[in-house]
Each structure stands twice: as structure tokens, then as C-alpha cells.
PQR file of N, CA, C, O and H, with PARSE charges and radii, in Angstrom:
ATOM      1  N   MET A   1     117.818  83.851 182.788 -0.4000 1.5000
ATOM      2  CA  MET A   1     116.417  83.964 182.416 -0.0000 2.0000
ATOM      3  C   MET A   1     115.653  84.590 183.571  0.5500 1.7000
ATOM      4  O   MET A   1     115.704  84.102 184.699 -0.5500 1.4000
ATOM      5  N   ASP A   2     114.963  85.646 183.289 -0.4000 1.5000
ATOM      6  CA  ASP A   2     114.178  86.270 184.334 -0.0000 2.0000
ATOM      7  C   ASP A   2     112.734  85.757 184.304  0.5500 1.7000
ATOM      8  O   ASP A   2     112.364  84.984 183.420 -0.5500 1.4000
ATOM      9  H   ASP A   2     114.921  86.043 182.372  0.4000 1.0000
ATOM     10  N   TYR A   3     111.938  86.182 185.254 -0.4000 1.5000
ATOM     11  CA  TYR A   3     110.575  85.704 185.428 -0.0000 2.0000
ATOM     12  C   TYR A   3     109.688  86.027 184.217  0.5500 1.7000
ATOM     13  O   TYR A   3     108.836  85.219 183.849 -0.5500 1.4000
ATOM     14  H   TYR A   3     112.238  86.810 185.972  0.4000 1.0000
ATOM     15  N   GLY A   4     109.875  87.174 183.607 -0.4000 1.5000
ATOM     16  CA  GLY A   4     109.093  87.565 182.433 -0.0000 2.0000
ATOM     17  C   GLY A   4     109.334  86.659 181.237  0.5500 1.7000
ATOM     18  O   GLY A   4     108.401  86.347 180.498 -0.5500 1.4000
ATOM     19  H   GLY A   4     110.568  87.831 183.907  0.4000 1.0000
ATOM     20  N   THR A   5     110.555  86.240 181.041 -0.4000 1.5000
ATOM     21  CA  THR A   5     110.885  85.335 179.943 -0.0000 2.0000
ATOM     22  C   THR A   5     110.239  83.966 180.165  0.5500 1.7000
ATOM     23  O   THR A   5     109.708  83.367 179.230 -0.5500 1.4000
ATOM     24  H   THR A   5     111.314  86.494 181.641  0.4000 1.0000
ATOM     25  N   VAL A   6     110.287  83.482 181.391 -0.4000 1.5000
ATOM     26  CA  VAL A   6     109.678  82.190 181.716 -0.0000 2.0000
ATOM     27  C   VAL A   6     108.169  82.264 181.495  0.5500 1.7000
ATOM     28  O   VAL A   6     107.579  81.338 180.939 -0.5500 1.4000
ATOM     29  H   VAL A   6     110.719  83.969 182.150  0.4000 1.0000
ATOM     30  N   GLN A   7     107.546  83.348 181.922 -0.4000 1.5000
ATOM     31  CA  GLN A   7     106.107  83.529 181.698 -0.0000 2.0000
ATOM     32  C   GLN A   7     105.774  83.542 180.212  0.5500 1.7000
ATOM     33  O   GLN A   7     104.773  82.957 179.800 -0.5500 1.4000
ATOM     34  H   GLN A   7     108.025  84.101 182.374  0.4000 1.0000
ATOM     35  N   GLY A   8     106.588  84.192 179.415 -0.4000 1.5000
ATOM     36  CA  GLY A   8     106.376  84.237 177.971 -0.0000 2.0000
ATOM     37  C   GLY A   8     106.476  82.868 177.332  0.5500 1.7000
ATOM     38  O   GLY A   8     105.666  82.518 176.474 -0.5500 1.4000
ATOM     39  H   GLY A   8     107.401  84.667 179.750  0.4000 1.0000
ATOM     40  N   ILE A   9     107.464  82.094 177.743 -0.4000 1.5000
ATOM     41  CA  ILE A   9     107.641  80.748 177.203 -0.0000 2.0000
ATOM     42  C   ILE A   9     106.459  79.861 177.594  0.5500 1.7000
ATOM     43  O   ILE A   9     105.944  79.115 176.762 -0.5500 1.4000
ATOM     44  H   ILE A   9     108.123  82.378 178.439  0.4000 1.0000
ATOM     45  N   ILE A  10     106.033  79.936 178.838 -0.4000 1.5000
ATOM     46  CA  ILE A  10     104.886  79.141 179.291 -0.0000 2.0000
ATOM     47  C   ILE A  10     103.622  79.549 178.540  0.5500 1.7000
ATOM     48  O   ILE A  10     102.819  78.691 178.175 -0.5500 1.4000
ATOM     49  H   ILE A  10     106.452  80.542 179.514  0.4000 1.0000
ATOM     50  N   THR A  11     103.440  80.829 178.308 -0.4000 1.5000
ATOM     51  CA  THR A  11     102.274  81.304 177.557 -0.0000 2.0000
ATOM     52  C   THR A  11     102.272  80.742 176.141  0.5500 1.7000
ATOM     53  O   THR A  11     101.230  80.307 175.650 -0.5500 1.4000
ATOM     54  H   THR A  11     104.093  81.526 178.605  0.4000 1.0000
ATOM     55  N   ILE A  12     103.406  80.745 175.491 -0.4000 1.5000
ATOM     56  CA  ILE A  12     103.501  80.219 174.124 -0.0000 2.0000
ATOM     57  C   ILE A  12     103.233  78.710 174.108  0.5500 1.7000
ATOM     58  O   ILE A  12     102.534  78.222 173.221 -0.5500 1.4000
ATOM     59  H   ILE A  12     104.253  81.098 175.890  0.4000 1.0000
ATOM     60  N   VAL A  13     103.778  77.968 175.076 -0.4000 1.5000
ATOM     61  CA  VAL A  13     103.560  76.525 175.140 -0.0000 2.0000
ATOM     62  C   VAL A  13     102.083  76.214 175.349  0.5500 1.7000
ATOM     63  O   VAL A  13     101.544  75.321 174.693 -0.5500 1.4000
ATOM     64  H   VAL A  13     104.346  78.364 175.797  0.4000 1.0000
ATOM     65  N   VAL A  14     101.424  76.930 176.244 -0.4000 1.5000
ATOM     66  CA  VAL A  14     100.001  76.708 176.504 -0.0000 2.0000
ATOM     67  C   VAL A  14      99.179  77.072 175.271  0.5500 1.7000
ATOM     68  O   VAL A  14      98.231  76.360 174.939 -0.5500 1.4000
ATOM     69  H   VAL A  14     101.862  77.655 176.777  0.4000 1.0000
ATOM     70  N   MET A  15      99.516  78.156 174.588 -0.4000 1.5000
ATOM     71  CA  MET A  15      98.787  78.571 173.396 -0.0000 2.0000
ATOM     72  C   MET A  15      98.933  77.532 172.278  0.5500 1.7000
ATOM     73  O   MET A  15      97.951  77.206 171.611 -0.5500 1.4000
ATOM     74  H   MET A  15     100.286  78.734 174.858  0.4000 1.0000
ATOM     75  N   VAL A  16     100.143  77.010 172.068 -0.4000 1.5000
ATOM     76  CA  VAL A  16     100.370  76.000 171.041 -0.0000 2.0000
ATOM     77  C   VAL A  16      99.616  74.716 171.393  0.5500 1.7000
ATOM     78  O   VAL A  16      99.048  74.076 170.507 -0.5500 1.4000
ATOM     79  H   VAL A  16     100.941  77.275 172.610  0.4000 1.0000
ATOM     80  N   THR A  17      99.601  74.334 172.665 -0.4000 1.5000
ATOM     81  CA  THR A  17      98.856  73.159 173.102 -0.0000 2.0000
ATOM     82  C   THR A  17      97.368  73.340 172.852  0.5500 1.7000
ATOM     83  O   THR A  17      96.712  72.418 172.368 -0.5500 1.4000
ATOM     84  H   THR A  17     100.062  74.854 173.384  0.4000 1.0000
ATOM     85  N   PHE A  18      96.820  74.510 173.171 -0.4000 1.5000
ATOM     86  CA  PHE A  18      95.409  74.788 172.946 -0.0000 2.0000
ATOM     87  C   PHE A  18      95.067  74.708 171.465  0.5500 1.7000
ATOM     88  O   PHE A  18      94.063  74.096 171.101 -0.5500 1.4000
ATOM     89  H   PHE A  18      97.353  75.259 173.564  0.4000 1.0000
ATOM     90  N   VAL A  19      95.866  75.304 170.619 -0.4000 1.5000
ATOM     91  CA  VAL A  19      95.615  75.276 169.181 -0.0000 2.0000
ATOM     92  C   VAL A  19      95.710  73.839 168.662  0.5500 1.7000
ATOM     93  O   VAL A  19      94.929  73.448 167.794 -0.5500 1.4000
ATOM     94  H   VAL A  19      96.682  75.802 170.915  0.4000 1.0000
ATOM     95  N   GLY A  20      96.639  73.061 169.171 -0.4000 1.5000
ATOM     96  CA  GLY A  20      96.766  71.666 168.757 -0.0000 2.0000
ATOM     97  C   GLY A  20      95.547  70.836 169.141  0.5500 1.7000
ATOM     98  O   GLY A  20      95.055  70.047 168.334 -0.5500 1.4000
ATOM     99  H   GLY A  20      97.274  73.379 169.875  0.4000 1.0000
ATOM    100  N   ILE A  21      95.057  71.005 170.363 -0.4000 1.5000
ATOM    101  CA  ILE A  21      93.857  70.283 170.789 -0.0000 2.0000
ATOM    102  C   ILE A  21      92.653  70.735 169.982  0.5500 1.7000
ATOM    103  O   ILE A  21      91.823  69.910 169.599 -0.5500 1.4000
ATOM    104  H   ILE A  21      95.457  71.646 171.019  0.4000 1.0000
ATOM    105  N   PHE A  22      92.545  72.014 169.722 -0.4000 1.5000
ATOM    106  CA  PHE A  22      91.438  72.552 168.923 -0.0000 2.0000
ATOM    107  C   PHE A  22      91.460  71.967 167.512  0.5500 1.7000
ATOM    108  O   PHE A  22      90.420  71.563 166.990 -0.5500 1.4000
ATOM    109  H   PHE A  22      93.219  72.684 170.034  0.4000 1.0000
ATOM    110  N   ALA A  23      92.631  71.921 166.902 -0.4000 1.5000
ATOM    111  CA  ALA A  23      92.754  71.372 165.546 -0.0000 2.0000
ATOM    112  C   ALA A  23      92.434  69.881 165.538  0.5500 1.7000
ATOM    113  O   ALA A  23      91.788  69.392 164.611 -0.5500 1.4000
ATOM    114  H   ALA A  23      93.475  72.249 167.326  0.4000 1.0000
ATOM    115  N   TRP A  24      92.880  69.154 166.561 -0.4000 1.5000
ATOM    116  CA  TRP A  24      92.593  67.723 166.650 -0.0000 2.0000
ATOM    117  C   TRP A  24      91.096  67.474 166.805  0.5500 1.7000
ATOM    118  O   TRP A  24      90.545  66.584 166.156 -0.5500 1.4000
ATOM    119  H   TRP A  24      93.404  69.551 167.314  0.4000 1.0000
ATOM    120  N   ALA A  25      90.441  68.251 167.655 -0.4000 1.5000
ATOM    121  CA  ALA A  25      89.020  68.037 167.933 -0.0000 2.0000
ATOM    122  C   ALA A  25      88.136  68.379 166.739  0.5500 1.7000
ATOM    123  O   ALA A  25      87.090  67.758 166.555 -0.5500 1.4000
ATOM    124  H   ALA A  25      90.889  68.973 168.181  0.4000 1.0000
ATOM    125  N   TYR A  26      88.530  69.338 165.940 -0.4000 1.5000
ATOM    126  CA  TYR A  26      87.702  69.766 164.820 -0.0000 2.0000
ATOM    127  C   TYR A  26      88.205  69.272 163.468  0.5500 1.7000
ATOM    128  O   TYR A  26      87.759  69.761 162.430 -0.5500 1.4000
ATOM    129  H   TYR A  26      89.380  69.843 166.091  0.4000 1.0000
ATOM    130  N   SER A  27      89.129  68.309 163.465 -0.4000 1.5000
ATOM    131  CA  SER A  27      89.629  67.804 162.197 -0.0000 2.0000
ATOM    132  C   SER A  27      88.585  66.898 161.548  0.5500 1.7000
ATOM    133  O   SER A  27      87.817  66.235 162.246 -0.5500 1.4000
ATOM    134  H   SER A  27      89.491  67.913 164.308  0.4000 1.0000
ATOM    135  N   ALA A  28      88.556  66.868 160.249 -0.4000 1.5000
ATOM    136  CA  ALA A  28      87.576  66.077 159.501 -0.0000 2.0000
ATOM    137  C   ALA A  28      87.800  64.581 159.697  0.5500 1.7000
ATOM    138  O   ALA A  28      86.846  63.805 159.635 -0.5500 1.4000
ATOM    139  H   ALA A  28      89.180  67.406 159.682  0.4000 1.0000
ATOM    140  N   ARG A  29      89.036  64.167 159.932 -0.4000 1.5000
ATOM    141  CA  ARG A  29      89.329  62.737 160.126 -0.0000 2.0000
ATOM    142  C   ARG A  29      88.696  62.183 161.391  0.5500 1.7000
ATOM    143  O   ARG A  29      88.403  60.989 161.448 -0.5500 1.4000
ATOM    144  H   ARG A  29      89.810  64.797 159.982  0.4000 1.0000
ATOM    145  N   ARG A  30      88.478  63.004 162.403 -0.4000 1.5000
ATOM    146  CA  ARG A  30      87.946  62.559 163.688 -0.0000 2.0000
ATOM    147  C   ARG A  30      86.413  62.650 163.759  0.5500 1.7000
ATOM    148  O   ARG A  30      85.817  62.150 164.714 -0.5500 1.4000
ATOM    149  H   ARG A  30      88.717  63.974 162.357  0.4000 1.0000
ATOM    150  N   LYS A  31      85.779  63.267 162.784 -0.4000 1.5000
ATOM    151  CA  LYS A  31      84.346  63.525 162.841 -0.0000 2.0000
ATOM    152  C   LYS A  31      83.529  62.249 163.024  0.5500 1.7000
ATOM    153  O   LYS A  31      82.626  62.220 163.860 -0.5500 1.4000
ATOM    154  H   LYS A  31      86.263  63.673 162.009  0.4000 1.0000
ATOM    155  N   ASP A  32      83.821  61.206 162.271 -0.4000 1.5000
ATOM    156  CA  ASP A  32      83.060  59.958 162.383 -0.0000 2.0000
ATOM    157  C   ASP A  32      83.179  59.353 163.778  0.5500 1.7000
ATOM    158  O   ASP A  32      82.190  58.871 164.330 -0.5500 1.4000
ATOM    159  H   ASP A  32      84.555  61.230 161.592  0.4000 1.0000
ATOM    160  N   GLN A  33      84.365  59.374 164.346 -0.4000 1.5000
ATOM    161  CA  GLN A  33      84.563  58.802 165.679 -0.0000 2.0000
ATOM    162  C   GLN A  33      83.833  59.618 166.744  0.5500 1.7000
ATOM    163  O   GLN A  33      83.246  59.051 167.666 -0.5500 1.4000
ATOM    164  H   GLN A  33      85.169  59.766 163.898  0.4000 1.0000
ATOM    165  N   PHE A  34      83.866  60.942 166.621 -0.4000 1.5000
ATOM    166  CA  PHE A  34      83.167  61.773 167.595 -0.0000 2.0000
ATOM    167  C   PHE A  34      81.655  61.647 167.458  0.5500 1.7000
ATOM    168  O   PHE A  34      80.943  61.672 168.462 -0.5500 1.4000
ATOM    169  H   PHE A  34      84.342  61.402 165.872  0.4000 1.0000
ATOM    170  N   ASP A  35      81.152  61.513 166.229 -0.4000 1.5000
ATOM    171  CA  ASP A  35      79.714  61.307 166.026 -0.0000 2.0000
ATOM    172  C   ASP A  35      79.269  59.984 166.638  0.5500 1.7000
ATOM    173  O   ASP A  35      78.211  59.905 167.262 -0.5500 1.4000
ATOM    174  H   ASP A  35      81.730  61.493 165.413  0.4000 1.0000
ATOM    175  N   GLU A  36      80.077  58.952 166.457 -0.4000 1.5000
ATOM    176  CA  GLU A  36      79.755  57.644 167.045 -0.0000 2.0000
ATOM    177  C   GLU A  36      79.752  57.727 168.575  0.5500 1.7000
ATOM    178  O   GLU A  36      78.855  57.185 169.222 -0.5500 1.4000
ATOM    179  H   GLU A  36      80.937  59.016 165.950  0.4000 1.0000
ATOM    180  N   ALA A  37      80.726  58.386 169.142 -0.4000 1.5000
ATOM    181  CA  ALA A  37      80.797  58.528 170.598 -0.0000 2.0000
ATOM    182  C   ALA A  37      79.620  59.344 171.135  0.5500 1.7000
ATOM    183  O   ALA A  37      79.103  59.052 172.214 -0.5500 1.4000
ATOM    184  H   ALA A  37      81.454  58.827 168.617  0.4000 1.0000
ATOM    185  N   ALA A  38      79.203  60.352 170.397 -0.4000 1.5000
ATOM    186  CA  ALA A  38      78.082  61.179 170.839 -0.0000 2.0000
ATOM    187  C   ALA A  38      76.775  60.403 170.832  0.5500 1.7000
ATOM    188  O   ALA A  38      75.885  60.693 171.632 -0.5500 1.4000
ATOM    189  H   ALA A  38      79.623  60.589 169.521  0.4000 1.0000
ATOM    190  N   ASN A  39      76.641  59.419 169.943 -0.4000 1.5000
ATOM    191  CA  ASN A  39      75.408  58.648 169.841 -0.0000 2.0000
ATOM    192  C   ASN A  39      75.397  57.382 170.686  0.5500 1.7000
ATOM    193  O   ASN A  39      74.419  56.636 170.644 -0.5500 1.4000
ATOM    194  H   ASN A  39      77.364  59.184 169.293  0.4000 1.0000
ATOM    195  N   LEU A  40      76.449  57.116 171.447 -0.4000 1.5000
ATOM    196  CA  LEU A  40      76.480  55.942 172.308 -0.0000 2.0000
ATOM    197  C   LEU A  40      75.366  55.973 173.358  0.5500 1.7000
ATOM    198  O   LEU A  40      74.896  54.924 173.798 -0.5500 1.4000
ATOM    199  H   LEU A  40      77.243  57.722 171.481  0.4000 1.0000
ATOM    200  N   VAL A  41      74.955  57.150 173.747 -0.4000 1.5000
ATOM    201  CA  VAL A  41      73.901  57.303 174.744 -0.0000 2.0000
ATOM    202  C   VAL A  41      72.590  56.711 174.236  0.5500 1.7000
ATOM    203  O   VAL A  41      71.783  56.221 175.025 -0.5500 1.4000
ATOM    204  H   VAL A  41      75.337  58.002 173.389  0.4000 1.0000
ATOM    205  N   PHE A  42      72.378  56.753 172.942 -0.4000 1.5000
ATOM    206  CA  PHE A  42      71.125  56.325 172.358 -0.0000 2.0000
ATOM    207  C   PHE A  42      71.151  54.877 171.861  0.5500 1.7000
ATOM    208  O   PHE A  42      70.215  54.449 171.187 -0.5500 1.4000
ATOM    209  H   PHE A  42      73.034  57.151 172.300  0.4000 1.0000
ATOM    210  N   SER A  43      72.192  54.122 172.177 -0.4000 1.5000
ATOM    211  CA  SER A  43      72.271  52.751 171.698 -0.0000 2.0000
ATOM    212  C   SER A  43      71.206  51.896 172.381  0.5500 1.7000
ATOM    213  O   SER A  43      70.787  52.199 173.498 -0.5500 1.4000
ATOM    214  H   SER A  43      72.953  54.470 172.725  0.4000 1.0000
ATOM    215  N   ASP A  44      70.769  50.832 171.714 -0.4000 1.5000
ATOM    216  CA  ASP A  44      69.688  49.994 172.210 -0.0000 2.0000
ATOM    217  C   ASP A  44      70.180  48.730 172.904  0.5500 1.7000
ATOM    218  O   ASP A  44      69.463  47.730 172.933 -0.5500 1.4000
ATOM    219  H   ASP A  44      71.109  50.586 170.806  0.4000 1.0000
ATOM    220  N   GLU A  45      71.351  48.752 173.445 -0.4000 1.5000
ATOM    221  CA  GLU A  45      71.880  47.581 174.128 -0.0000 2.0000
ATOM    222  C   GLU A  45      71.169  47.399 175.471  0.5500 1.7000
ATOM    223  O   GLU A  45      70.740  48.364 176.103 -0.5500 1.4000
ATOM    224  H   GLU A  45      71.933  49.564 173.421  0.4000 1.0000
ATOM    225  N   GLU A  46      71.058  46.126 175.891 -0.4000 1.5000
ATOM    226  CA  GLU A  46      70.433  45.848 177.172 -0.0000 2.0000
ATOM    227  C   GLU A  46      71.357  46.289 178.297  0.5500 1.7000
ATOM    228  O   GLU A  46      72.571  46.098 178.232 -0.5500 1.4000
ATOM    229  H   GLU A  46      71.407  45.342 175.378  0.4000 1.0000
ATOM    230  N   VAL A  47      70.775  46.872 179.312 -0.4000 1.5000
ATOM    231  CA  VAL A  47      71.529  47.317 180.469 -0.0000 2.0000
ATOM    232  C   VAL A  47      71.126  46.453 181.651  0.5500 1.7000
ATOM    233  O   VAL A  47      69.940  46.342 181.960 -0.5500 1.4000
ATOM    234  H   VAL A  47      69.789  47.027 179.365  0.4000 1.0000
ATOM    235  N   LYS A  48      72.089  45.847 182.309 -0.4000 1.5000
ATOM    236  CA  LYS A  48      71.801  44.974 183.433 -0.0000 2.0000
ATOM    237  C   LYS A  48      71.659  45.822 184.692  0.5500 1.7000
ATOM    238  O   LYS A  48      72.529  46.629 185.018 -0.5500 1.4000
ATOM    239  H   LYS A  48      73.053  45.938 182.058  0.4000 1.0000
ATOM    240  N   ASN A  49      70.549  45.622 185.389 -0.4000 1.5000
ATOM    241  CA  ASN A  49      70.302  46.334 186.635 -0.0000 2.0000
ATOM    242  C   ASN A  49      71.125  45.657 187.725  0.5500 1.7000
ATOM    243  O   ASN A  49      70.945  44.463 187.962 -0.5500 1.4000
ATOM    244  H   ASN A  49      69.842  44.966 185.124  0.4000 1.0000
ATOM    245  N   LYS A  50      71.995  46.355 188.375 -0.4000 1.5000
ATOM    246  CA  LYS A  50      72.893  45.760 189.369 -0.0000 2.0000
ATOM    247  C   LYS A  50      72.155  45.365 190.646  0.5500 1.7000
ATOM    248  O   LYS A  50      72.597  44.453 191.344 -0.5500 1.4000
ATOM    249  H   LYS A  50      72.141  47.326 188.183  0.4000 1.0000
ATOM    250  N   ASP A  51      71.044  46.026 190.970 -0.4000 1.5000
ATOM    251  CA  ASP A  51      70.343  45.752 192.206 -0.0000 2.0000
ATOM    252  C   ASP A  51      69.581  44.424 192.168  0.5500 1.7000
ATOM    253  O   ASP A  51      69.688  43.623 193.097 -0.5500 1.4000
ATOM    254  H   ASP A  51      70.685  46.767 190.403  0.4000 1.0000
ATOM    255  N   SER A  52      68.819  44.190 191.110 -0.4000 1.5000
ATOM    256  CA  SER A  52      67.956  43.009 191.082 -0.0000 2.0000
ATOM    257  C   SER A  52      68.426  41.930 190.110  0.5500 1.7000
ATOM    258  O   SER A  52      67.885  40.824 190.127 -0.5500 1.4000
ATOM    259  H   SER A  52      68.732  44.841 190.356  0.4000 1.0000
ATOM    260  N   GLY A  53      69.390  42.209 189.288 -0.4000 1.5000
ATOM    261  CA  GLY A  53      69.865  41.239 188.324 -0.0000 2.0000
ATOM    262  C   GLY A  53      68.966  41.109 187.109  0.5500 1.7000
ATOM    263  O   GLY A  53      69.194  40.232 186.276 -0.5500 1.4000
ATOM    264  H   GLY A  53      69.829  43.107 189.275  0.4000 1.0000
ATOM    265  N   GLU A  54      67.956  41.949 186.981 -0.4000 1.5000
ATOM    266  CA  GLU A  54      67.028  41.909 185.841 -0.0000 2.0000
ATOM    267  C   GLU A  54      67.586  42.724 184.688  0.5500 1.7000
ATOM    268  O   GLU A  54      68.396  43.631 184.881 -0.5500 1.4000
ATOM    269  H   GLU A  54      67.771  42.662 187.657  0.4000 1.0000
ATOM    270  N   HIS A  55      67.136  42.384 183.482 -0.4000 1.5000
ATOM    271  CA  HIS A  55      67.492  43.153 182.297 -0.0000 2.0000
ATOM    272  C   HIS A  55      66.395  44.153 182.003  0.5500 1.7000
ATOM    273  O   HIS A  55      65.208  43.859 182.144 -0.5500 1.4000
ATOM    274  H   HIS A  55      66.478  41.647 183.326  0.4000 1.0000
ATOM    275  N   LYS A  56      66.803  45.325 181.596 -0.4000 1.5000
ATOM    276  CA  LYS A  56      65.827  46.341 181.209 -0.0000 2.0000
ATOM    277  C   LYS A  56      65.800  46.476 179.724  0.5500 1.7000
ATOM    278  O   LYS A  56      65.039  47.285 179.191 -0.5500 1.4000
ATOM    279  H   LYS A  56      67.767  45.564 181.482  0.4000 1.0000
TER
END
């Protein structure tokens, strides 16, 4: 196996990995979980202030 063949194999592996991650991220089955994760920032849970021990 020469260097060009190894480069070709690595390119194909990286391309297949990229397409797999892309398909996983944009699949309809994952949409609800990603929407929930995106809205965690806006949750109304109390956050404990570590400096003073007070609740905000």
C-alpha cells in the first residue's frame, strides 16, 4: 500500500463519518431531544449563587 492509497482510504472514512453525523443530527427522531436541549437555557429553575448561598 502506498501513501496515496492510505490517503484515499482515510478520506473515505472521514467522509462517511461526516455524513453519518450529519444524518444523525438532522434526523426527525432526534428533533424533540435537540429542541429540548436548545431550550434548557430558558428554563425557570432556581440557580444557587455559589458566592453568597442565596437563591436567585
